[in-house]
Structures are given as C-alpha cells and as structure tokens.
C-alpha positions as CSV (number, residue, x, y, z in Angstrom):
1,M,57.5,-24.4,118.8
2,Q,56.2,-26.6,121.7
3,T,54.4,-23.6,123.1
4,E,52.5,-23.1,119.8
5,Q,51.7,-26.8,119.7
6,A,50.4,-26.8,123.3
7,A,48.2,-23.8,122.4
8,T,46.5,-25.9,119.6
9,R,45.6,-28.8,122.0
10,A,42.1,-28.8,123.4
11,R,42.1,-28.7,127.1
12,I,39.7,-30.7,129.2
13,F,39.4,-30.1,133.0
14,L,38.2,-32.9,135.3
15,M,36.8,-31.5,138.5
16,G,34.4,-32.7,141.2
17,P,34.2,-34.1,144.7
18,K,36.8,-36.4,146.2
19,R,36.8,-40.0,145.2
20,S,34.3,-39.4,142.5
21,G,36.4,-41.3,139.9
22,K,38.2,-38.5,138.0
23,S,41.6,-40.1,137.8
24,S,40.1,-43.6,137.1
25,I,38.3,-42.2,134.1
26,E,41.4,-40.6,132.7
27,K,43.4,-43.8,133.1
28,V,40.7,-46.1,131.6
29,V,39.8,-43.9,128.7
30,F,43.2,-42.6,127.6
31,H,45.7,-45.1,129.0
32,K,43.9,-48.4,128.6
33,L,44.0,-49.2,132.3
34,S,41.8,-52.1,133.3
35,P,38.8,-50.8,135.3
36,H,39.7,-53.3,138.1
37,E,43.2,-51.8,138.4
38,T,41.8,-48.4,139.2
39,L,41.0,-49.7,142.7
40,F,44.8,-49.3,143.4
41,L,45.1,-45.7,142.3
42,E,46.0,-43.2,144.9
43,S,44.0,-40.0,145.4
44,T,45.0,-37.0,143.4
45,N,46.6,-34.4,145.6
46,D,47.8,-31.9,143.1
47,V,46.8,-30.6,139.6
48,R,48.1,-33.0,137.1
49,V,48.4,-32.2,133.4
50,K,48.4,-35.2,131.0
51,E,49.3,-35.0,127.3
52,V,46.9,-37.9,126.7
53,V,46.7,-37.6,122.9
54,N,49.7,-35.9,121.4
55,N,50.3,-37.2,117.9
56,A,46.8,-37.7,116.5
57,P,46.1,-35.3,113.6
58,L,42.5,-34.4,114.5
59,L,42.5,-35.0,118.2
60,S,45.2,-33.5,120.4
61,L,44.3,-33.2,124.1
62,Q,45.5,-32.0,127.4
63,I,43.7,-33.4,130.4
64,F,43.9,-31.4,133.7
65,D,43.1,-33.7,136.6
66,F,42.2,-31.6,139.6
67,P,42.2,-32.8,143.2
68,G,38.7,-33.4,144.7
69,N,36.9,-30.3,145.8
70,F,39.7,-28.1,144.5
71,D,39.0,-24.5,145.5
72,F,40.9,-21.7,143.7
73,S,40.0,-19.3,146.5
74,E,41.5,-21.2,149.3
75,E,44.9,-20.4,150.6
76,E,46.2,-23.9,150.0
77,E,49.5,-25.1,148.6
78,D,47.8,-26.7,145.7
79,A,46.0,-23.5,144.7
80,A,48.8,-21.1,145.5
81,D,50.2,-21.0,142.0
82,V,46.9,-21.5,140.1
83,D,45.3,-18.3,138.7
84,P,41.7,-19.2,137.8
85,D,41.5,-16.5,135.2
86,K,44.5,-17.7,133.3
87,V,43.6,-21.4,133.8
88,F,40.0,-21.1,132.6
89,K,40.9,-19.0,129.6
90,G,42.6,-22.0,128.0
91,C,39.9,-24.4,128.9
92,G,37.9,-26.1,126.2
93,A,35.6,-28.3,128.2
94,L,35.0,-28.4,132.0
95,V,33.8,-31.9,133.0
96,F,32.4,-32.3,136.5
97,V,32.4,-35.9,137.8
98,L,29.8,-36.7,140.5
99,D,29.6,-40.0,142.3
100,A,26.1,-41.4,141.5
101,Q,26.0,-43.3,144.8
102,D,27.1,-40.4,147.0
103,E,23.6,-39.2,147.8
104,P,22.3,-36.6,148.5
105,H,24.2,-34.5,146.0
106,N,23.6,-31.1,147.5
107,D,27.3,-30.4,148.4
108,A,28.4,-31.6,144.9
109,I,25.9,-29.4,143.2
110,D,27.0,-26.4,145.2
111,Y,30.6,-27.1,144.2
112,V,29.6,-27.4,140.5
113,V,27.7,-24.1,140.7
114,K,30.6,-22.3,142.4
115,I,33.3,-23.4,139.9
116,T,30.9,-22.8,137.0
117,E,30.3,-19.2,138.1
118,M,34.1,-18.7,138.4
119,A,34.8,-20.3,135.0
120,V,32.1,-18.4,133.1
121,K,33.6,-15.1,134.2
122,S,37.0,-16.0,132.8
123,N,35.8,-17.8,129.6
124,P,32.1,-17.9,128.6
125,K,32.9,-20.2,125.6
126,I,33.7,-23.2,127.9
127,E,31.7,-26.4,127.2
128,F,30.2,-27.6,130.5
129,Q,29.6,-31.3,131.0
130,V,28.4,-33.4,134.0
131,L,29.2,-37.1,134.4
132,I,27.0,-38.9,136.9
133,H,29.6,-41.5,137.4
134,K,29.6,-45.0,138.9
135,S,26.2,-45.6,137.5
136,D,26.9,-49.3,136.8
137,G,24.2,-51.5,138.3
138,D,21.5,-48.8,138.1
139,S,18.3,-49.7,136.4
140,S,17.4,-47.3,133.5
141,A,14.5,-45.9,135.5
142,S,16.5,-45.2,138.7
143,G,19.4,-43.8,136.6
144,A,17.0,-41.5,134.7
145,D,15.4,-40.3,138.0
146,R,18.8,-39.5,139.5
147,Q,19.9,-37.6,136.4
148,R,16.7,-35.6,136.3
149,T,17.0,-34.7,140.0
150,I,20.6,-33.5,139.7
151,S,20.0,-31.6,136.5
152,E,16.9,-29.8,137.8
153,A,18.6,-28.8,141.1
154,L,21.7,-27.7,139.2
155,N,19.8,-25.7,136.6
156,E,17.7,-24.1,139.2
157,Q,20.7,-22.7,141.0
158,L,22.2,-21.5,137.8
159,R,19.0,-19.7,136.9
160,R,19.0,-17.9,140.3
161,L,22.5,-16.6,139.4
162,K,21.2,-15.6,136.0
163,M,23.5,-17.9,134.1
164,D,21.9,-19.3,131.0
165,L,24.1,-22.3,130.3
166,Q,23.6,-25.5,128.3
167,M,25.1,-28.3,130.4
168,S,25.2,-31.9,129.1
169,F,24.6,-34.8,131.5
170,Y,25.8,-38.4,131.0
171,Q,25.4,-41.5,133.1
172,T,28.8,-43.2,133.0
173,S,30.8,-46.2,134.3
174,I,34.3,-47.4,133.6
175,Y,33.0,-50.9,133.6
176,D,31.1,-50.5,130.3
177,H,31.1,-48.4,127.1
178,S,29.2,-45.5,128.6
179,I,32.3,-43.6,129.6
180,F,33.8,-43.9,126.1
181,E,30.6,-42.8,124.5
182,A,30.3,-39.8,126.8
183,F,33.9,-38.7,126.2
184,S,33.4,-39.1,122.5
185,K,30.5,-36.6,122.6
186,I,32.5,-34.3,124.9
187,V,35.5,-34.3,122.5
188,Q,33.5,-33.8,119.4
189,K,32.4,-30.4,120.6
190,L,36.1,-29.4,120.6
191,I,36.8,-30.5,117.0
192,P,36.2,-27.5,114.6
193,Q,36.1,-29.9,111.6
194,L,33.2,-32.0,113.0
195,P,30.5,-30.8,110.5
196,F,32.8,-31.6,107.6
197,L,33.5,-35.1,108.9
198,E,29.9,-35.8,109.6
199,N,29.0,-34.7,106.0
200,L,31.7,-37.0,104.6
201,L,30.3,-39.9,106.7
202,D,26.8,-39.2,105.6
203,G,27.9,-39.2,101.9
204,L,29.8,-42.5,102.4
205,S,26.9,-44.2,104.2
206,A,24.4,-43.1,101.4
207,R,26.6,-44.4,98.6
208,C,27.5,-47.7,100.2
209,D,24.2,-48.4,102.0
210,I,25.9,-48.4,105.4
211,S,23.7,-48.7,108.4
212,K,26.1,-46.9,110.7
213,A,29.6,-45.5,110.4
214,F,32.0,-44.3,113.1
215,L,35.4,-42.6,112.7
216,F,37.6,-43.7,115.6
217,D,40.7,-42.2,117.0
218,V,43.1,-45.2,117.3
219,L,45.0,-43.9,120.3
220,S,42.1,-43.2,122.6
221,K,39.2,-45.5,121.4
222,I,37.1,-42.3,121.1
223,Y,34.9,-41.9,118.1
224,I,35.4,-38.4,116.8
225,A,32.6,-38.4,114.3
226,T,29.6,-40.5,113.2
227,D,27.0,-40.2,110.5
228,S,23.4,-39.0,111.0
229,N,21.8,-42.5,111.0
230,P,20.2,-43.3,114.3
231,F,21.8,-45.9,116.5
232,D,21.4,-47.6,119.9
233,M,24.0,-48.4,122.5
234,K,24.3,-52.0,121.3
235,T,25.4,-50.8,117.8
236,Y,28.0,-48.6,119.3
237,E,29.3,-51.4,121.6
238,L,29.5,-53.8,118.6
239,C,31.6,-51.3,116.5
240,S,33.7,-50.3,119.5
241,D,34.5,-53.9,120.4
242,M,35.5,-54.7,116.9
243,F,37.8,-51.7,116.7
244,D,39.3,-52.7,120.1
245,V,39.9,-56.3,119.0
246,V,41.5,-55.4,115.7
247,V,43.8,-52.8,117.2
248,D,44.9,-55.2,120.0
249,I,45.6,-58.0,117.5
250,S,47.5,-55.6,115.3
251,C,49.7,-54.7,118.3
252,I,50.4,-58.4,119.0
253,Y,50.9,-59.7,115.5
254,G,51.4,-56.7,113.3
255,M,54.3,-55.1,115.1
256,D,57.6,-54.6,113.2
257,A,60.2,-54.8,115.9
258,E,62.5,-52.4,114.1
259,K,59.9,-49.7,113.9
260,S,58.0,-47.7,116.5
261,E,54.8,-48.8,118.2
262,T,52.8,-46.7,115.7
263,S,53.5,-49.3,113.0
264,A,51.0,-51.7,114.6
265,F,48.1,-49.9,112.9
266,D,49.0,-48.6,109.4
267,S,47.6,-48.0,105.9
268,S,47.2,-51.7,105.3
269,S,45.0,-52.3,108.4
270,N,41.5,-53.6,107.7
271,S,39.2,-56.3,108.8
272,L,35.8,-57.8,108.1
273,I,33.6,-59.7,110.5
274,R,30.4,-61.5,109.4
275,L,27.6,-61.6,112.0
276,N,24.9,-64.2,112.2
277,N,22.1,-61.7,111.4
278,G,22.9,-60.9,107.8
279,Y,25.2,-57.9,108.7
280,I,28.9,-57.4,108.6
281,L,31.3,-55.2,110.5
282,Y,34.0,-53.6,108.3
283,L,37.1,-51.7,109.6
284,H,39.5,-49.8,107.4
285,E,42.4,-47.4,108.1
286,V,41.6,-44.0,106.7
287,G,44.4,-41.8,108.1
288,K,47.2,-41.6,110.6
289,F,45.6,-43.0,113.8
290,L,42.1,-42.9,112.2
291,A,39.9,-46.0,111.7
292,L,36.6,-46.2,109.9
293,V,34.2,-48.8,111.4
294,C,31.0,-49.6,109.5
295,L,28.0,-51.7,110.2
296,M,26.2,-52.8,107.0
297,K,24.1,-55.5,105.5
298,E,26.0,-58.3,103.9
299,K,24.2,-57.9,100.6
300,S,25.3,-54.3,100.5
301,F,28.9,-55.5,100.6
302,S,28.4,-57.8,97.7
303,K,30.0,-55.2,95.4
304,S,33.0,-54.9,97.7
305,G,35.1,-53.2,95.0
306,L,32.6,-50.3,94.9
307,V,32.6,-50.1,98.7
308,E,36.4,-50.0,98.7
309,F,36.5,-47.3,96.0
310,N,34.2,-45.1,98.0
311,I,36.2,-45.6,101.2
312,M,39.3,-44.6,99.3
313,C,37.5,-41.4,98.2
314,F,36.6,-40.8,101.8
315,K,40.2,-41.4,102.8
316,S,41.4,-38.9,100.2
317,A,39.0,-36.3,101.6
318,I,40.4,-36.9,105.1
319,Q,43.9,-36.6,103.9
320,E,43.1,-33.3,102.2
321,L,41.5,-32.0,105.4
322,L,44.6,-33.0,107.3
323,S,46.8,-31.3,104.7
324,V,44.8,-28.0,105.0
325,K,44.9,-28.3,108.8
326,S,48.7,-28.8,108.7
327,K,49.3,-25.8,106.4
328,A,47.1,-23.6,108.5
329,F,49.1,-24.5,111.6
330,V,52.4,-23.8,109.8
331,S,51.2,-20.4,108.5
332,K,50.5,-19.4,112.1
C-alpha cells in the first residue's frame, strides 16, 4: 500500500551548484525553519528524500535534495546506487537553484544544461524550473538584468542541442515571500485538478465580488490555486501573512491536548481582518488542510450571509472533488 501511495506523490528534485541554498529552501518552505537558522545547516553530502507533505488531500510531495553539482556519471559513492533513468522517470519537476551572487554563472549554466539533457532523455514530461536564488537586496532592474542574462545563455545552449524546452525562471529569497510564490507556481503545474480549482475560484469571486482569492495548503503555506483576477506581490503578501498569523494562533490557542496536532486547524477555523483602506481579509476552512483567503471590499461583505453561503457551496465542490479523487485512488 505504501508503494502505491508513494507513486501518487509528485516528486520535486532540487539540484544545482554547491552552497546555492537548496536545503535552506526546503527547510524554510516545508518545515517552517526561520531563514536565519539556515545559516547553521550543514552542506548536503548525499541524496535526501523528504516526505514534506504527506497527508494533504490535493498536495502530496516528495522532495529530493541532491548534493551540490551532483553528477550521475561520476564514479562517486553518492552516485553509485543512483540510476538516472529510473530516477528521472519518477520526477515531476526539476528545480535548479542558482546563487544569484555567484557570478559569472557559466559553470552553473553548463551544469543545468548537462543535467537537463540527461533528464529529457529519461522523461520528456518533466517540468523544468530555475530559481535565481539569494536575490534579496537586488534592485528590480539589476535582478531583471541578471535573470535575462542567465535565461538567454541557458536557452542558447539548449537550442544548440536542439532541445525545445519551456523553462520558468524565478528570482527568489528565503527572507521574503518570493520563495513561497515561486514554489506555489511550481507545485501548481503538478496538480491535475488545477483547472477545476481555478474555475471554482473564478465563480466564487464573481458571485461575491471578491478582488482576489487564494486556496492555501495549510501544511506548507503554498497556494495551490488562485482566481484569474490580476494581483501584485503586495496582495499576495497580505493574504499570505494573514494565513500565517491565523494558523499560528490556531496552533497556540486552538489546540486540543487530547487530539493530534492536526486539530489546530479544523472545520470551524475562520477569521476576518478589516483593513484601513475599505477592504477586508477573510479566511475560511474549506477542506482538510485547505484554507480559502479572500481580499474583498468591505461593502461587498455587507451581505455576509450570502458570502458564507457561496463559500459553503465552494467547500462542497472541493469535498466532492476530494471524494472523486479518493475513489479513483482506491480503484487503482
């Protein structure tokens, strides 16, 4: 049974040069480690598999944290028992982490191309992502220039090898929300139900006059879907901060000592915060480990009963989706 469950988990590989921040990212995003505590992490010397999200109904992940510059072709102890063909066949997303400050990036780009070429031969369906990490402190202009330089050099090498790939590039830092937003977008590509979730959020936003809605996974702080309304980074940060505060307070004051830790966030969890600009933030539990966070005008919430009714309809649709997903798994 465990073998079948493992097969249903999306696998994300973290690869890249040494000291680029791969393990720090995994610890901050999935284990709530403080960014400042990552300074004390030891370098990764072997391939580490983490069951980072195991119980969430829509998001079940395995993270493979590879040592820096891991080379499958080398006769090393680390690579001796790792067959690249078998490994990459089970990979959903290959995330390369490059240190933004480690210029020039020629060696890092060569490494990305080498591993990409190897991965495509084993599994052409892999999603390829590049995190230009440790970008904190960069101005928007310098960050954009660096990303453009790296993407152009990388794509040029891929074209020479006649590999027509769509790689996504993100500027990230563990000291702000950028790493969570990047991983949210990475994970969304691994969720088959994403179009259905987006349509549900669009319908809810239209009926309740919601400016922006996010569906968060409680265990990882990743948003697994959002509506089609445009948003900027500040809007995401606002919704993410509210979600973080509510869940943390639930863990402190909502815990039943006789129950497991999962009882801190349950079907009764909800919160409303009024902002000083005429908007409100509204959070509501909509499923096991799933939270809906909305930004809407205060006047749109004047008919709170109607908003609550529509959220209950949204929740019912989510539960039906999870029921179908569960039956499909059992039938396999």
